[in-house]
Each structure stands twice: as C-alpha cells, then as structure tokens.
C-alpha positions in Angstrom: -7.2 -9.0 -12.0 -9.7 -6.2 -12.7 -12.0 -8.0 -10.8 -10.4 -7.2 -7.4 -10.4 -3.7 -8.3 -14.0 -3.4 -9.4 -15.0 -5.5 -6.3 -12.4 -2.7 -4.0 -14.5 -0.3 -5.6 -18.1 -1.3 -5.1 -17.5 -1.8 -1.3 -17.6 2.0 -1.2 -19.6 3.1 -4.3 -22.0 1.7 -6.6 -21.3 1.6 -10.5 -23.2 0.8 -13.7 -22.3 -1.5 -16.3 -21.1 1.0 -18.5 -18.9 2.5 -15.4 -16.8 -0.9 -14.9 -16.3 -0.7 -18.8 -14.8 2.6 -18.3 -12.1 2.0 -15.4 -11.1 -1.6 -16.8 -10.1 0.3 -19.8 -8.1 3.1 -18.0 -6.6 1.2 -15.4 -3.6 -0.7 -16.8 -1.8 -3.4 -15.8 1.9 -3.2 -15.0 3.9 -6.8 -14.1 6.8 -6.5 -11.6 9.4 -9.2 -10.6 10.5 -9.6 -7.3 12.6 -6.7 -6.4 11.7 -4.6 -9.1 10.6 -1.0 -8.9 7.4 0.8 -9.1 8.6 4.1 -8.2 11.9 5.5 -6.9 12.6 8.5 -5.2 13.0 11.7 -7.3 10.5 10.2 -10.4 7.2 11.6 -10.7 4.2 10.0 -9.4 1.8 10.3 -11.9 -0.4 7.2 -11.3 -2.8 5.9 -8.6 -1.9 2.0 -7.7 -3.6 -1.1 -6.6 -2.6 -3.9 -5.6 -4.2 -6.7 -7.8 -1.8 -9.4 -6.3 1.4 -9.5 -4.6 3.3 -7.5 -2.4 5.1 -4.5 -2.2 6.5 -2.5 0.1 6.7 1.9 0.2 9.3 3.2 2.0 12.5 5.9 2.3 16.4 5.7 3.0 17.5 7.8 5.6 21.4 9.5 5.4 22.8 6.8 7.3 21.5 4.4 4.4 18.6 2.4 6.9 15.5 1.7 5.1 12.3 2.9 6.8 9.2 0.9 5.8 6.1 3.0 6.0 3.6 0.5 4.0 3.4 -2.7 2.5 0.8 -2.9 -0.1 -1.0 -6.3 -0.4 -3.8 -7.7 -2.6 -6.6 -5.6 -2.5 -4.8 -2.7 -1.4 -4.1 0.9 -2.7 -0.4 2.2 -2.7 1.7 5.1 -4.0 3.8 8.3 -2.7 0.1 10.2 -2.3 2.6 13.6 -1.1 4.4 13.3 -4.6 1.0 12.7 -6.9 -1.0 15.0 -5.4 1.4 17.8 -5.2 3.3 16.8 -8.2 6.4 17.1 -6.7 9.3 14.2 -7.0 8.7 11.3 -5.2 10.3 11.2 -1.9 9.5 7.2 -1.6 10.8 3.9 -3.2 7.6 1.5 -4.1 9.3 -1.7 -4.4 8.0 -5.3 -5.2 8.6 -7.8 -2.3 7.0 -10.9 -4.4 6.0 -11.2 -8.1 3.4 -8.8 -8.5 0.6 -7.3 -10.7 -0.4 -3.4 -10.2 -3.1 -1.6 -12.0 -2.7 1.7 -12.3 -4.0 4.7 -14.2 -2.9 8.1 -15.1 -3.6 11.6 -13.3 -5.4 12.8 -16.7 -7.0 9.8 -17.1 -8.4 9.7 -13.5 -9.4 13.5 -14.1 -11.5 11.9 -16.8 -12.9 9.5 -14.7 -14.1 11.5 -12.3 -15.7 13.9 -15.0 -17.6 11.0 -16.5 -18.1 8.8 -12.9 -19.0 10.8 -10.5 -18.7 8.2 -8.1 -15.3 7.9 -8.6 -14.4 11.0 -7.1 -16.5 10.2 -4.0 -14.5 6.7 -3.8 -11.3 8.2 -4.2 -12.4 11.4 -1.6 -13.4 8.4 1.3 -10.2 6.5 0.6 -7.9 9.3 0.8 -10.0 10.5 4.0 -9.3 6.7 5.3 -5.6 6.5 4.3 -5.1 9.7 6.3 -6.8 8.2 9.5 -4.8 4.9 9.3 -1.8 7.0 8.4 -2.5 9.4 11.7 -3.6 6.0 14.0 -0.2 4.3 12.8 1.6 7.9 14.0 0.0 7.6 17.3 0.7 3.7 17.7 3.8 4.1 17.1 4.3 6.5 20.0 2.2 4.8 22.4 2.4 1.3 21.6 4.7 -1.5 23.0 6.6 -3.4 20.1 4.8 -6.4 20.7 1.2 -4.5 20.4 2.6 -3.2 17.5 3.8 -6.7 16.3 -0.2 -7.9 17.5 -1.6 -5.6 15.2 0.7 -6.2 12.4 -0.2 -9.8 12.7 -4.0 -9.0 12.4 -3.1 -6.7 9.3 -1.1 -8.7 7.2 -1.7 -12.2 8.2 -1.9 -13.4 4.6 1.2 -11.9 3.6 3.7 -12.3 7.1 5.2 -15.3 6.1 6.0 -14.1 2.9 7.6 -10.8 4.1 11.2 -10.8 5.3 11.7 -10.8 9.0 14.0 -7.4 8.4 11.3 -5.8 6.4 8.5 -6.6 9.2 11.3 -4.9 11.6 12.0 -2.0 9.7 7.3 -1.5 9.6 7.3 -2.1 13.4 10.6 0.4 14.0 12.4 -2.1 16.1 15.4 -4.7 15.1 15.5 -7.8 13.6 16.7 -9.8 16.8 13.5 -7.9 19.1 11.4 -8.8 16.2 12.2 -13.2 16.7 11.6 -12.4 20.5 8.5 -11.0 19.9 7.2 -13.6 17.4 8.7 -16.4 20.1 6.5 -15.1 22.7 3.5 -14.9 19.9 4.0 -18.9 19.2 4.1 -19.9 22.4 0.7 -18.0 23.7 -0.8 -19.6 20.7 0.0 -23.3 22.0 
C-alpha cells in the first residue's frame, strides 16, 4: 500500500532508496469501514493523510443540518482538513469513509522530522499545498460561473472510476444541486453518449 504513496511523491520529487524507507516507516495505515469517521468536527487534526485505497468525503454540516461536500478523496489523493492541520485549531470538517478504505497518515511531528531528513519532502508538500489552493480556487470559480451540466461533466472527468460507488445524494451535494436535478443531468449525459 505504500507503493502508491511513494509513486505519488515521486511524480513530483525524486527520492533515494533510504528516503523511501523513512517515508514508509513514518506513514501508518488506518483501515476504515464504510461510514467510519477519520476526523470529526471539533477534533484536532495532527496528521497529513493519503488515500491508499477506497473513497472518503470531506464535508461540513450547516445550521439546518444540510451536508455540504467540499471534496472526495479517492485512491492516490490527499485528504485533510488542511486549515485545522496548519492552524492547529479544531477541525471544522468531517472526513468519513464512503467505502471501506485504507489511509496512510503521518503525524505532524514525524512529518517535521521527515522535512529535516528529506529536503525533497518539504518541496513536495509545498507543491501539493499550492496545487490544492489552485484547485480550490478553480472549484469556487466554477461553482459560481459554470452551469450544473458543466459541473457534472467536470465531476465525471475527475471521478470516473468512483462515480458508481458514490451515492447520488453525495454527488448532488458536491455539485450544489438537488438529487432530482442530478438525475436529470445523468439522463441527458447518457443520451449524449448513445
């Protein structure tokens, strides 16, 4: 399971064999069953987390009890309440397993030791943080400027492998539309493919 993590890191920065061993030792596996929480609102977020297998959702619940999904975490992706991790304030998001999954996580203290011993790790996380910020801005702009149909097409291109495993109401929440509207979009999408 660490192979996927190492491959993800090496897509951005080179690693030496001894550095790979240090990373493998630092990242600990967490196995989650479907619907199990990795993080809950109000908890401290002391770990960086990599999805080795399965699918999770990062979401918030508003004052009316409505769920708002900000991100899905699929195999090969990073998922975290980054604001809570960086500021060391209580989490404002929940991270919950949609399917059975395995997450590799590293504690902040251990990560800082990796930064000291493997200088490329610092560069890796700087680049990942920058890319994450750009993706968040893109998602925000798209949610304001794209039609629901365009947002759905973008979703399909990003999450094609997991789309059938994610319940329709969760996809609708992520897209900011009702499940009924999503059902109509799916029918139109299927017709266009025929």
